VEXLOKE-16455 format. One record per atom (N, C-alpha, C, O): residue number from 1; residue in three letters; x negated, y negated, z. Coordinates in steps of 0.05 Angstrom, whole numbers, plus 5000, padded with zeros to 4 digits. Atoms other than C-alpha are relative to their C-alpha. Layout:
% VEXLOKE-16455
NUM,ALA,X,Y,Z
...
% end
This chain:
% VEXLOKE-16455
1,MET,4974,5009,5007
1,MET,3900,8141,5373
1,MET,5020,5006,5023
1,MET,5020,5028,5033
2,SER,4981,4996,4979
2,SER,3955,8131,5424
2,SER,5023,5018,4990
2,SER,5028,5021,4966
3,LYS,4978,4983,5008
3,LYS,4014,8179,5426
3,LYS,5022,4985,4987
3,LYS,5035,4995,4969
4,HIS,4978,5016,5011
4,HIS,4062,8123,5410
4,HIS,4993,4993,4971
4,HIS,5011,4994,4953
5,LEU,5008,5006,5027
5,LEU,4022,8103,5348
5,LEU,5002,5025,4983
5,LEU,5012,5023,4960
6,GLU,4998,4975,5015
6,GLU,4017,8175,5326
6,GLU,5029,5007,4993
6,GLU,5035,5015,4971
7,ARG,4972,4994,5005
7,ARG,4092,8184,5333
7,ARG,5011,4981,4979
7,ARG,5026,4990,4961
8,ASP,4990,5020,5020
8,ASP,4107,8120,5294
8,ASP,4989,5006,4972
8,ASP,5003,5002,4952
9,LEU,5012,4994,5026
9,LEU,4059,8140,5238
9,LEU,5013,5025,4988
9,LEU,5017,5027,4964
10,GLU,4987,4976,5010
10,GLU,4091,8209,5233
10,GLU,5028,4993,4990
10,GLU,5037,5004,4969
11,SER,4973,5008,5009
11,SER,4160,8177,5228
11,SER,4998,4984,4974
11,SER,5015,4988,4956
12,LEU,5004,5015,5025
12,LEU,4134,8129,5175
12,LEU,4995,5019,4977
12,LEU,5006,5015,4955
13,GLN,5007,4981,5021
13,GLN,4106,8187,5135
13,GLN,5025,5015,4991
13,GLN,5030,5019,4967
14,ARG,4975,4986,5007
14,ARG,4173,8224,5138
14,ARG,5017,4983,4982
14,ARG,5029,4992,4963
15,ASP,4982,5018,5014
15,ASP,4210,8163,5113
15,ASP,4990,4994,4972
15,ASP,5006,4993,4953
16,ILE,5011,5006,5027
16,ILE,4163,8148,5055
16,ILE,5003,5025,4982
16,ILE,5007,5022,4958
17,LEU,4997,4976,5016
17,LEU,4166,8221,5033
17,LEU,5029,5004,4992
17,LEU,5035,5013,4970
18,ALA,4972,4998,5007
18,ALA,4242,8220,5036
18,ALA,5007,4981,4977
18,ALA,5022,4988,4959
19,MET,4995,5019,5022
19,MET,4242,8159,4992
19,MET,4988,5011,4974
19,MET,5000,5008,4953
20,GLY,5012,4988,5023
20,GLY,4194,8193,4944
20,GLY,5017,5022,4988
20,GLY,5020,5023,4963
21,THR,4982,4979,5010
21,THR,4241,8253,4938
21,THR,5024,4988,4986
21,THR,5032,4998,4965
22,ALA,4976,5013,5012
22,ALA,4300,8207,4924
22,ALA,4993,4988,4972
22,ALA,5008,4989,4954
23,VAL,5008,5012,5026
23,VAL,4261,8171,4869
23,VAL,4994,5021,4979
23,VAL,5002,5018,4956
24,GLU,5005,4978,5019
24,GLU,4237,8235,4837
24,GLU,5026,5011,4989
24,GLU,5028,5016,4965
25,GLU,4974,4990,5009
25,GLU,4309,8260,4834
25,GLU,5014,4980,4982
25,GLU,5027,4988,4962
26,ALA,4988,5021,5017
26,ALA,4332,8193,4805
26,ALA,4988,5001,4971
26,ALA,5003,4998,4952
27,VAL,5013,4998,5027
27,VAL,4281,8200,4748
27,VAL,5011,5024,4985
27,VAL,5018,5021,4961
28,TYR,4990,4976,5014
28,TYR,4303,8271,4732
28,TYR,5029,4996,4991
28,TYR,5036,5003,4968
29,GLN,4971,5004,5007
29,GLN,4377,8253,4734
29,GLN,5003,4980,4977
29,GLN,5020,4985,4960
30,ALA,4997,5020,5021
30,ALA,4368,8192,4690
30,ALA,4993,5012,4973
30,ALA,5008,5007,4954
31,ILE,5008,4988,5025
31,ILE,4332,8231,4636
31,ILE,5020,5022,4992
31,ILE,5027,5024,4968
32,ARG,4980,4979,5006
32,ARG,4381,8289,4641
32,ARG,5026,4987,4990
32,ARG,5038,4997,4971
33,ALA,4976,5015,5009
33,ALA,4439,8239,4634
33,ALA,4996,4991,4971
33,ALA,5015,4991,4955
34,LEU,5006,5010,5027
34,LEU,4405,8211,4572
34,LEU,5001,5024,4980
34,LEU,5013,5021,4959
35,GLN,5000,4977,5018
35,GLN,4394,8280,4541
35,GLN,5027,5012,4996
35,GLN,5033,5021,4973
36,GLU,4974,4987,5001
36,GLU,4464,8305,4556
36,GLU,5023,4980,4994
36,GLU,5046,4988,4993
37,ARG,4980,5022,5004
37,ARG,4499,8238,4543
37,ARG,5021,5001,5022
37,ARG,5045,4999,5016
38,ASP,4983,4997,4976
38,ASP,4528,8244,4613
38,ASP,5002,4973,5014
38,ASP,4984,4966,5030
39,THR,4998,5027,4988
39,THR,4553,8175,4633
39,THR,5006,5001,5030
39,THR,4997,4983,5045
40,ALA,4995,4998,4971
40,ALA,4578,8199,4701
40,ALA,4975,5004,5015
40,ALA,4971,4992,5036
41,MET,5026,4996,4987
41,MET,4509,8224,4719
41,MET,4983,4975,5000
41,MET,4970,4968,5019
42,ALA,5015,5025,5002
42,ALA,4478,8160,4694
42,ALA,5010,4980,5021
42,ALA,4994,4966,5033
43,GLN,4989,5019,4981
43,GLN,4525,8120,4738
43,GLN,4993,5008,5029
43,GLN,4989,4990,5046
44,GLU,5010,4992,4974
44,GLU,4505,8162,4798
44,GLU,4973,4989,5006
44,GLU,4967,4981,5029
45,VAL,5027,5012,4996
45,VAL,4433,8140,4788
45,VAL,5002,4971,5006
45,VAL,4988,4960,5023
46,ILE,4997,5029,4997
46,ILE,4455,8068,4782
46,ILE,5010,4994,5028
46,ILE,5000,4976,5042
47,ASP,4988,5005,4974
47,ASP,4498,8072,4845
47,ASP,4981,5006,5023
47,ASP,4983,4994,5044
48,ALA,5018,4991,4978
48,ALA,4444,8107,4886
48,ALA,4977,4980,5005
48,ALA,4963,4982,5025
49,ASP,5023,5018,4998
49,ASP,4395,8050,4875
49,ASP,5002,4983,5026
49,ASP,4982,4976,5037
50,ASP,4997,5016,4976
50,ASP,4425,8010,4933
50,ASP,4989,5014,5025
50,ASP,4976,5002,5042
51,GLN,5010,4984,4978
51,GLN,4408,8066,4981
51,GLN,4969,5000,5000
51,GLN,4957,4998,5021
52,ILE,5030,5000,5002
52,ILE,4336,8069,4956
52,ILE,4989,4972,5008
52,ILE,4969,4971,5021
53,ASP,5008,5027,4991
53,ASP,4331,7993,4965
53,ASP,5001,4998,5031
53,ASP,4983,4986,5043
54,GLU,4998,5001,4971
54,GLU,4354,8002,5037
54,GLU,4977,5016,5012
54,GLU,4966,5008,5033
55,GLN,5023,4985,4990
55,GLN,4301,8056,5047
55,GLN,4974,4984,4998
55,GLN,4957,4986,5016
56,GLU,5024,5016,5003
56,GLU,4248,8009,5020
56,GLU,4999,4980,5023
56,GLU,4978,4976,5035
57,ASN,5000,5020,4978
57,ASN,4269,7956,5071
57,ASN,4994,5013,5027
57,ASN,4979,5002,5043
58,LEU,5005,4985,4975
58,LEU,4268,8008,5127
58,LEU,4970,5005,5003
58,LEU,4959,5001,5024
59,VAL,5028,4993,4999
59,VAL,4197,8030,5110
59,VAL,4984,4974,5004
59,VAL,4965,4974,5020
60,ASP,5014,5026,4996
60,ASP,4173,7957,5105
60,ASP,5002,4991,5029
60,ASP,4982,4983,5041
61,GLU,4996,5008,4972
61,GLU,4203,7942,5173
61,GLU,4984,5017,5019
61,GLU,4972,5007,5038
62,GLN,5016,4982,4984
62,GLN,4170,8003,5203
62,GLN,4970,4992,5000
62,GLN,4957,4992,5020
63,CYS,5028,5008,5002
63,CYS,4102,7982,5176
63,CYS,4994,4974,5016
63,CYS,4974,4973,5029
64,LEU,5004,5025,4986
64,LEU,4109,7912,5203
64,LEU,5001,5003,5031
64,LEU,4986,4991,5046
65,LYS,4998,4995,4971
65,LYS,4130,7938,5272
65,LYS,4975,5014,5010
65,LYS,4965,5008,5031
66,ILE,5025,4986,4992
66,ILE,4070,7985,5274
66,ILE,4977,4980,5001
66,ILE,4961,4981,5020
67,LEU,5022,5020,5000
67,LEU,4023,7928,5256
67,LEU,5002,4981,5025
67,LEU,4982,4975,5037
68,ALA,4996,5018,4978
68,ALA,4054,7883,5310
68,ALA,4996,5014,5027
68,ALA,4984,5002,5045
69,ARG,5000,4986,4975
69,ARG,4060,7935,5365
69,ARG,4973,5013,5007
69,ARG,4964,5012,5030
70,HIS,5023,4983,4995
70,HIS,3997,7976,5357
70,HIS,4974,4987,4990
70,HIS,4952,4995,4999
71,GLN,5024,5012,5011
71,GLN,3949,7931,5318
71,GLN,4979,5021,4992
71,GLN,4956,5021,5002
72,PRO,5018,4978,5008
72,PRO,3918,7992,5284
72,PRO,4974,4990,4986
72,PRO,4974,4968,4975
73,VAL,5026,5007,5013
73,VAL,3846,7990,5258
73,VAL,4991,5024,4983
73,VAL,5001,5046,4985
74,ALA,5014,4980,5016
74,ALA,3803,8029,5209
74,ALA,5020,5017,4984
74,ALA,5037,5007,4970
75,ALA,4984,4982,5016
75,ALA,3838,8091,5180
75,ALA,5030,4996,5005
75,ALA,5045,4998,4986
76,ASP,4972,5004,4994
76,ASP,3904,8077,5215
76,ASP,5010,4975,4986
76,ASP,5033,4975,4976
77,LEU,4992,5025,5014
77,LEU,3906,8007,5187
77,LEU,5002,5005,4970
77,LEU,5021,4995,4957
78,ARG,4999,4994,5029
78,ARG,3890,8033,5117
78,ARG,5025,5017,4994
78,ARG,5037,5013,4973
79,ARG,4976,4983,5005
79,ARG,3947,8084,5124
79,ARG,5025,4982,4998
79,ARG,5041,4986,4980
80,VAL,4976,5018,5001
80,VAL,3998,8029,5139
80,VAL,4999,4983,4975
80,VAL,5019,4980,4962
81,ALA,5002,5016,5024
81,ALA,3971,7986,5083
81,ALA,5007,5017,4975
81,ALA,5020,5007,4957
82,ALA,4994,4982,5023
82,ALA,3975,8046,5035
82,ALA,5030,5005,4998
82,ALA,5041,5005,4976
83,VAL,4971,4995,5000
83,VAL,4047,8060,5055
83,VAL,5015,4976,4989
83,VAL,5034,4979,4974
84,LEU,4987,5025,5011
84,LEU,4066,7987,5041
84,LEU,4997,4999,4970
84,LEU,5016,4993,4956
85,LEU,5004,5000,5029
85,LEU,4036,7993,4971
85,LEU,5016,5022,4987
85,LEU,5028,5017,4966
86,ILE,4985,4978,5011
86,ILE,4066,8061,4958
86,ILE,5030,4995,5000
86,ILE,5044,5001,4981
87,ASN,4972,5007,4997
87,ASN,4134,8037,4982
87,ASN,5009,4982,4977
87,ASN,5030,4986,4965
88,THR,4994,5019,5021
88,THR,4133,7980,4931
88,THR,5001,5015,4973
88,THR,5019,5011,4957
89,ASP,5000,4986,5025
89,ASP,4114,8027,4874
89,ASP,5024,5019,4998
89,ASP,5035,5021,4976
90,LEU,4977,4983,5001
90,LEU,4169,8076,4892
90,LEU,5026,4985,4994
90,LEU,5042,4994,4978
91,GLU,4976,5016,5006
91,GLU,4222,8022,4892
91,GLU,5000,4991,4971
91,GLU,5022,4990,4959
92,ARG,5000,5008,5028
92,ARG,4199,7998,4824
92,ARG,5006,5024,4982
92,ARG,5019,5020,4961
93,MET,4992,4975,5016
93,MET,4203,8070,4798
93,MET,5030,5003,5000
93,MET,5042,5010,4979
94,ALA,4971,4996,4998
94,ALA,4274,8073,4823
94,ALA,5015,4979,4981
94,ALA,5034,4986,4968
95,ASP,4989,5020,5018
95,ASP,4290,8008,4785
95,ASP,4998,5009,4971
95,ASP,5016,5005,4955
96,LEU,5005,4990,5028
96,LEU,4260,8038,4722
96,LEU,5019,5024,4994
96,LEU,5028,5026,4971
97,ALA,4981,4978,5004
97,ALA,4303,8101,4732
97,ALA,5028,4989,4994
97,ALA,5042,5000,4978
98,VAL,4974,5013,5006
98,VAL,4364,8055,4734
98,VAL,5000,4989,4972
98,VAL,5020,4992,4958
99,ASP,5001,5010,5027
99,ASP,4341,8022,4670
99,ASP,5004,5023,4980
99,ASP,5018,5020,4960
100,ILE,4996,4977,5018
100,ILE,4337,8091,4637
100,ILE,5029,5009,5001
100,ILE,5040,5016,4980
101,ALA,4972,4992,4998
101,ALA,4406,8109,4664
101,ALA,5018,4980,4984
101,ALA,5037,4989,4972
102,GLU,4984,5019,5016
102,GLU,4433,8045,4633
102,GLU,4997,5005,4970
102,GLU,5017,5002,4955
103,ARG,5003,4992,5029
103,ARG,4403,8065,4566
103,ARG,5015,5025,4994
103,ARG,5026,5028,4972
104,ALA,4985,4975,5004
104,ALA,4435,8133,4576
104,ALA,5030,4994,4995
104,ALA,5043,5007,4978
105,VAL,4972,5008,5004
105,VAL,4504,8099,4581
105,VAL,5003,4990,4971
105,VAL,5023,4997,4958
106,THR,4999,5011,5027
106,THR,4490,8062,4516
106,THR,4998,5022,4979
106,THR,5013,5022,4960
107,LEU,5005,4979,5020
107,LEU,4465,8124,4480
107,LEU,5022,5021,5000
107,LEU,5023,5038,4982
108,ALA,4978,4980,4999
108,ALA,4527,8164,4500
108,ALA,5021,4994,4978
108,ALA,5036,5012,4971
109,SER,4981,5008,5022
109,SER,4566,8126,4446
109,SER,4987,5003,4973
109,SER,4963,4999,4970
110,PRO,5012,4998,5027
110,PRO,4557,8139,4372
110,PRO,4992,4973,4988
110,PRO,5002,4952,4997
111,PRO,5012,4976,5013
111,PRO,4518,8136,4328
111,PRO,4979,5012,5019
111,PRO,4965,4998,5033
112,HIS,5018,4985,4982
112,HIS,4477,8189,4363
112,HIS,4973,5005,4986
112,HIS,4972,5012,4962
113,VAL,5027,4995,5010
113,VAL,4402,8195,4354
113,VAL,4990,5024,5015
113,VAL,4994,5027,5039
114,ALA,5011,4976,4988
114,ALA,4366,8261,4368
114,ALA,4979,4992,5021
114,ALA,4962,4975,5015
115,VAL,5019,5005,4979
115,VAL,4327,8260,4433
115,VAL,4975,5017,4994
115,VAL,4977,5042,4993
116,PRO,5025,4984,5006
116,PRO,4254,8281,4419
116,PRO,4995,5021,5021
116,PRO,4999,5017,5045
117,GLU,5005,4978,4982
117,GLU,4236,8348,4449
117,GLU,4977,4993,5020
117,GLU,4977,5003,5042
118,LYS,5022,5007,4983
118,LYS,4172,8318,4477
118,LYS,5008,4984,5024
118,LYS,4993,4982,5044
119,LEU,4991,5016,4977
119,LEU,4213,8275,4524
119,LEU,5002,5016,5025
119,LEU,4997,5006,5047
120,GLN,4997,4984,4976
120,GLN,4226,8333,4571
120,GLN,4972,5006,5012
120,GLN,4969,5005,5036
121,ARG,5028,4995,4990
121,ARG,4151,8349,4576
121,ARG,4990,4974,5014
121,ARG,4978,4975,5035
122,MET,5008,5025,4989
122,MET,4139,8275,4589
122,MET,5013,4995,5027
122,MET,5001,4985,5046
123,THR,4986,5003,4974
123,THR,4192,8275,4644
123,THR,4989,5018,5021
123,THR,4985,5010,5044
124,ASP,5011,4981,4981
124,ASP,4164,8337,4677
124,ASP,4973,4991,5011
124,ASP,4968,4993,5034
125,LEU,5027,5010,4991
125,LEU,4094,8308,4678
125,LEU,5003,4976,5018
125,LEU,4989,4975,5039
126,THR,4997,5025,4984
126,THR,4117,8241,4705
126,THR,5011,5006,5028
126,THR,5000,4996,5048
127,ALA,4989,4993,4973
127,ALA,4160,8270,4761
127,ALA,4980,5015,5016
127,ALA,4977,5012,5040
128,GLY,5021,4985,4986
128,GLY,4103,8318,4777
128,GLY,4979,4981,5011
128,GLY,4968,4986,5032
129,MET,5020,5019,4991
129,MET,4055,8259,4782
129,MET,5010,4986,5026
129,MET,4994,4982,5044
130,VAL,4989,5012,4976
130,VAL,4101,8226,4833
130,VAL,4997,5019,5024
130,VAL,4988,5011,5045
131,ARG,5001,4980,4978
131,ARG,4106,8290,4874
131,ARG,4971,5005,5009
131,ARG,4965,5007,5032
132,GLN,5027,4994,4993
132,GLN,4032,8305,4870
132,GLN,4985,4977,5013
132,GLN,4968,4980,5030
133,GLY,5012,5023,4987
133,GLY,4013,8234,4888
133,GLY,5008,4998,5029
133,GLY,4991,4992,5046
134,LEU,4991,5001,4972
134,LEU,4055,8238,4951
134,LEU,4988,5024,5016
134,LEU,4981,5021,5039
135,ASP,5014,4978,4987
135,ASP,4026,8307,4967
135,ASP,4971,4993,5007
135,ASP,4961,4999,5028
136,ALA,5027,5009,4995
136,ALA,3957,8277,4960
136,ALA,4999,4981,5024
136,ALA,4980,4981,5040
137,PHE,4998,5018,4978
137,PHE,3978,8223,5009
137,PHE,5003,5015,5026
137,PHE,4989,5009,5046
138,VAL,4995,4984,4976
138,VAL,4003,8274,5060
138,VAL,4974,5014,5009
138,VAL,4968,5015,5033
139,HIS,5023,4983,4993
139,HIS,3940,8317,5056
139,HIS,4974,4985,4998
139,HIS,4952,4997,5001
140,LEU,5024,5016,5003
140,LEU,3891,8260,5045
140,LEU,4981,5013,4980
140,LEU,4957,5016,4984
141,ASP,5013,4984,5020
141,ASP,3871,8296,4982
141,ASP,4992,4982,4976
141,ASP,5008,4977,4958
142,THR,5009,5017,5022
142,THR,3829,8252,4936
142,THR,4997,5016,4974
142,THR,5001,5004,4952
143,ALA,5001,4983,5024
143,ALA,3818,8310,4887
143,ALA,5027,5001,4987
143,ALA,5029,4999,4962
144,GLY,4973,5000,5011
144,GLY,3893,8316,4879
144,GLY,5008,4973,4989
144,GLY,5022,4972,4968
145,ALA,4994,5027,5010
145,ALA,3899,8241,4871
145,ALA,4987,4995,4973
145,ALA,4999,4984,4955
146,ARG,5014,5004,5026
146,ARG,3847,8241,4815
146,ARG,5012,5017,4978
146,ARG,5011,5010,4955
147,LYS,4986,4984,5020
147,LYS,3885,8297,4781
147,LYS,5024,4985,4989
147,LYS,5030,4986,4965
148,VAL,4977,5016,5009
148,VAL,3946,8251,4778
148,VAL,4990,4979,4980
148,VAL,5004,4975,4960
149,LEU,5010,5020,5019
149,LEU,3903,8198,4744
149,LEU,4994,5012,4973
149,LEU,4999,5000,4952
150,ARG,5006,4987,5026
150,ARG,3881,8248,4691
150,ARG,5026,5007,4985
150,ARG,5027,5006,4961
151,LEU,4975,4994,5013
151,LEU,3953,8269,4678
151,LEU,5012,4976,4986
151,LEU,5027,4980,4966
152,ASP,4989,5024,5013
152,ASP,3970,8198,4660
152,ASP,4992,4998,4971
152,ASP,5006,4987,4955
153,ASP,5009,5001,5028
153,ASP,3929,8205,4597
153,ASP,5018,5016,4982
153,ASP,5024,5008,4960
154,GLU,4982,4983,5016
154,GLU,3974,8261,4573
154,GLU,5028,4987,4997
154,GLU,5040,4988,4975
155,VAL,4975,5015,5002
155,VAL,4036,8220,4589
155,VAL,4998,4978,4979
155,VAL,5017,4974,4963
156,ASP,5004,5021,5020
156,ASP,4008,8163,4547
156,ASP,5001,5012,4972
156,ASP,5012,4999,4954
157,GLN,5001,4987,5027
157,GLN,3996,8211,4489
157,GLN,5028,5008,4992
157,GLN,5036,5004,4968
158,LEU,4972,4993,5006
158,LEU,4067,8237,4493
158,LEU,5017,4976,4993
158,LEU,5033,4976,4975
159,ASN,4986,5024,5005
159,ASN,4094,8167,4496
159,ASN,4995,4990,4972
159,ASN,5014,4982,4958
160,GLU,5007,5009,5027
160,GLU,4057,8148,4433
160,GLU,5012,5018,4979
160,GLU,5022,5008,4958
161,ALA,4988,4981,5019
161,ALA,4081,8211,4397
161,ALA,5030,4996,4997
161,ALA,5041,4997,4975
162,ILE,4971,5004,5000
162,ILE,4153,8198,4416
162,ILE,5007,4974,4985
162,ILE,5026,4973,4969
163,ILE,4995,5025,5013
163,ILE,4149,8126,4393
163,ILE,4997,5003,4970
163,ILE,5013,4993,4954
164,GLN,5004,4995,5029
164,GLN,4121,8148,4325
164,GLN,5023,5015,4988
164,GLN,5032,5009,4966
165,GLU,4977,4985,5010
165,GLU,4178,8198,4318
165,GLU,5025,4982,4997
165,GLU,5039,4984,4978
166,LEU,4978,5018,5001
166,LEU,4229,8144,4334
166,LEU,4998,4980,4977
166,LEU,5017,4972,4964
167,VAL,5004,5019,5022
167,VAL,4198,8096,4284
167,VAL,5007,5014,4973
167,VAL,5019,5002,4956
168,ARG,4993,4985,5024
168,ARG,4204,8150,4230
168,ARG,5030,5003,4997
168,ARG,5041,5001,4975
169,THR,4971,4997,5000
169,THR,4277,8160,4249
169,THR,5013,4974,4990
169,THR,5031,4975,4974
170,MET,4989,5026,5008
170,MET,4291,8086,4241
170,MET,4995,4994,4971
170,MET,5012,4982,4957
171,GLN,5007,5005,5028
171,GLN,4256,8083,4174
171,GLN,5017,5017,4982
171,GLN,5025,5008,4960
172,GLN,4985,4981,5017
172,GLN,4295,8143,4148
172,GLN,5030,4993,5000
172,GLN,5044,4998,4980
173,ASP,4971,5005,4998
173,ASP,4364,8120,4172
173,ASP,5004,4973,5015
173,ASP,5005,4973,5040
174,PRO,4996,5026,4987
174,PRO,4376,8045,4185
174,PRO,5024,4999,5019
174,PRO,5024,4983,5038
175,ALA,4977,5000,4983
175,ALA,4442,8062,4218
175,ALA,4993,5008,5029
175,ALA,5008,5003,5047
176,LEU,5009,4991,4974
176,LEU,4403,8093,4276
176,LEU,4980,4981,5013
176,LEU,4969,4988,5034
177,VAL,5020,5018,4989
177,VAL,4359,8033,4289
177,VAL,5007,4992,5029
177,VAL,4990,4993,5047
178,GLU,4992,5009,4973
178,GLU,4399,8008,4349
178,GLU,4997,5022,5021
178,GLU,4985,5017,5042
179,PRO,5004,4980,4979
179,PRO,4404,8074,4387
179,PRO,4971,5009,5003
179,PRO,4963,5016,5025
180,ALA,5028,4992,4999
180,ALA,4332,8091,4369
180,ALA,4985,4980,5017
180,ALA,4966,4987,5032
181,LEU,5013,5021,4984
181,LEU,4311,8025,4400
181,LEU,5006,5004,5030
181,LEU,4989,4999,5047
182,SER,4993,4995,4972
182,SER,4349,8042,4464
182,SER,4984,5024,5011
182,SER,4975,5023,5033
183,LEU,5016,4977,4992
183,LEU,4314,8109,4466
183,LEU,4970,4993,5003
183,LEU,4957,5002,5021
184,PHE,5027,5011,4998
184,PHE,4248,8074,4453
184,PHE,4996,4987,5027
184,PHE,4975,4991,5040
185,SER,5001,5014,4975
185,SER,4262,8030,4513
185,SER,4999,5019,5024
185,SER,4984,5016,5042
186,ALA,4999,4980,4979
186,ALA,4279,8090,4557
186,ALA,4973,5014,5003
186,ALA,4963,5019,5025
187,THR,5026,4986,4999
187,THR,4214,8124,4538
187,THR,4978,4982,5012
187,THR,4961,4991,5027
188,ARG,5019,5018,4988
188,ARG,4174,8062,4555
188,ARG,5004,4997,5030
188,ARG,4985,4995,5045
189,HIS,4995,5002,4971
189,HIS,4208,8058,4623
189,HIS,4988,5025,5014
189,HIS,4977,5022,5036
190,LEU,5012,4976,4988
190,LEU,4187,8130,4636
190,LEU,4970,4998,5002
190,LEU,4958,5007,5021
191,GLU,5029,5004,5000
191,GLU,4116,8113,4617
191,GLU,4991,4981,5022
191,GLU,4970,4985,5034
192,ARG,5006,5018,4978
192,ARG,4118,8056,4667
192,ARG,5002,5014,5027
192,ARG,4987,5008,5045
193,ILE,4998,4984,4976
193,ILE,4141,8104,4721
193,ILE,4974,5015,5005
193,ILE,4964,5016,5028
194,ALA,5025,4986,4998
194,ALA,4079,8145,4707
194,ALA,4977,4981,5009
194,ALA,4960,4989,5025
195,ASP,5020,5020,4992
195,ASP,4037,8082,4714
195,ASP,5002,4995,5031
195,ASP,4981,4992,5044
196,HIS,4996,5005,4972
196,HIS,4067,8070,4783
196,HIS,4990,5025,5016
196,HIS,4980,5022,5039
197,ALA,5011,4976,4987
197,ALA,4050,8143,4801
197,ALA,4970,4999,5002
197,ALA,4958,5007,5022
198,THR,5030,5003,4998
198,THR,3977,8128,4784
198,THR,4993,4980,5021
198,THR,4972,4983,5034
199,ASN,5005,5020,4979
199,ASN,3981,8068,4830
199,ASN,5000,5014,5028
199,ASN,4983,5009,5044
200,ILE,4999,4986,4975
200,ILE,4001,8115,4887
200,ILE,4975,5017,5003
200,ILE,4963,5018,5025
201,ALA,5024,4984,4998
201,ALA,3943,8161,4871
201,ALA,4976,4983,5007
201,ALA,4959,4991,5023
202,GLU,5022,5018,4993
202,GLU,3895,8102,4873
202,GLU,5002,4990,5029
202,GLU,4981,4985,5041
203,ASP,4997,5008,4972
203,ASP,3925,8081,4940
203,ASP,4990,5022,5018
203,ASP,4979,5017,5040
204,VAL,5010,4977,4983
204,VAL,3908,8151,4967
204,VAL,4970,4999,5001
204,VAL,4958,5003,5022
205,ILE,5029,5002,5001
205,ILE,3836,8142,4944
205,ILE,4991,4978,5019
205,ILE,4971,4980,5033
206,TYR,5006,5022,4982
206,TYR,3835,8075,4980
206,TYR,5003,5009,5030
206,TYR,4986,5003,5046
207,LEU,4995,4991,4973
207,LEU,3864,8107,5043
207,LEU,4978,5017,5011
207,LEU,4969,5014,5033
208,VAL,5020,4980,4991
208,VAL,3813,8163,5046
208,VAL,4972,4989,4999
208,VAL,4956,4992,5018
209,GLU,5027,5009,5004
209,GLU,3751,8129,5019
209,GLU,4995,4971,5007
209,GLU,4972,4962,5008
210,GLY,5003,5028,4993
210,GLY,3764,8057,5037
210,GLY,4991,4982,4977
210,GLY,4981,4960,4981
211,GLU,5009,5014,5023
211,GLU,3750,8035,4966
211,GLU,5024,4994,4982
211,GLU,5040,5012,4976
212,ILE,4979,5008,5018
212,ILE,3798,7996,4921
212,ILE,4991,5007,4972
212,ILE,4971,4996,4962
213,VAL,5009,4991,5026
213,VAL,3795,8030,4853
213,VAL,5020,4991,4978
213,VAL,5016,4999,4955
214,ARG,4982,5010,5021
214,ARG,3853,7996,4817
214,ARG,4985,4983,4980
214,ARG,4967,4967,4987
215,HIS,5013,5015,5022
215,HIS,3832,7968,4749
215,HIS,4971,5008,4997
215,HIS,4956,4994,4983
216,ARG,5027,4990,5004
216,ARG,3768,8009,4754
216,ARG,5002,5030,4994
216,ARG,4998,5047,5011
217,PRO,4994,4972,5007
217,PRO,3783,8073,4716
217,PRO,4978,5020,5006
217,PRO,4983,5042,5014
218,ASP,5023,4982,4994
218,ASP,3713,8103,4723
218,ASP,4998,5007,5029
218,ASP,4995,5030,5036
219,ALA,5001,4995,4971
219,ALA,3712,8094,4798
219,ALA,5024,5016,5010
219,ALA,5021,5033,5027
220,ALA,4976,4986,4992
220,ALA,3783,8119,4804
220,ALA,4998,5030,4995
220,ALA,5007,5047,5010
221,ARG,5003,4972,5008
221,ARG,3765,8184,4768
221,ARG,4975,5012,5012
221,ARG,4970,5036,5007
222,GLY,5024,4989,4987
222,GLY,3701,8192,4808
222,GLY,4977,5002,4981
222,GLY,4959,5019,4985
223,GLU,5021,4999,5019
223,GLU,3657,8179,4748
223,GLU,4979,4979,5005
223,GLU,4985,4959,5018
224,ASP,5021,5019,4997
224,ASP,3591,8142,4745
224,ASP,5005,4976,4983
224,ASP,5009,4979,4959
225,GLU,4994,5024,5015
225,GLU,3602,8070,4726
225,GLU,4975,4988,4987
225,GLU,4978,4970,4971
226,SER,5025,5011,5011
226,SER,3529,8057,4708
226,SER,4997,5008,4971
226,SER,4977,5000,4959
% end
């Protein structure tokens, strides 16, 4: 690898990690705004989305310049391809955080519905999946990536439990149907963020092993498909 390519790849890695940190913070802030009915915090998440969009464009441009200038091959080419995929997933996570923040604004007005306690655990797991997926990318750690995939199962279970709780709330008090549906929507957005985190983990497996494992859960988890 040439020194110029190595320098550009290191710069690319710094920028994608900075974007990941911004997205993780947006997810935490959006849920906190929802839990605390803090419309100002929710608006901060919404306003910050433009900067994340700019970061996405910056990373895309860097990837294209590296491809044009250096024409990388093998592992270096896979790294650039993985960053392009991760970049898209991070931007979509940020959009979903904005969606949650918008639900937080709605839920700040009465009637108020109780926020399920399990939502905090679901948030911690999801944000952790984003962070661990990016750590796996930095360290080329497929074991860490596969751990992220397994965590998604717990997020799905929490999502289902929260939905069932909200359904019971709506059945018991029809006046809370509208806010409960908004909270239902926010929970689904959080579950989708976890799905994008699993995409990042799968991209890491592709980067290291050269195998596309999306839509192949057994291969992604390193299990025998036979």
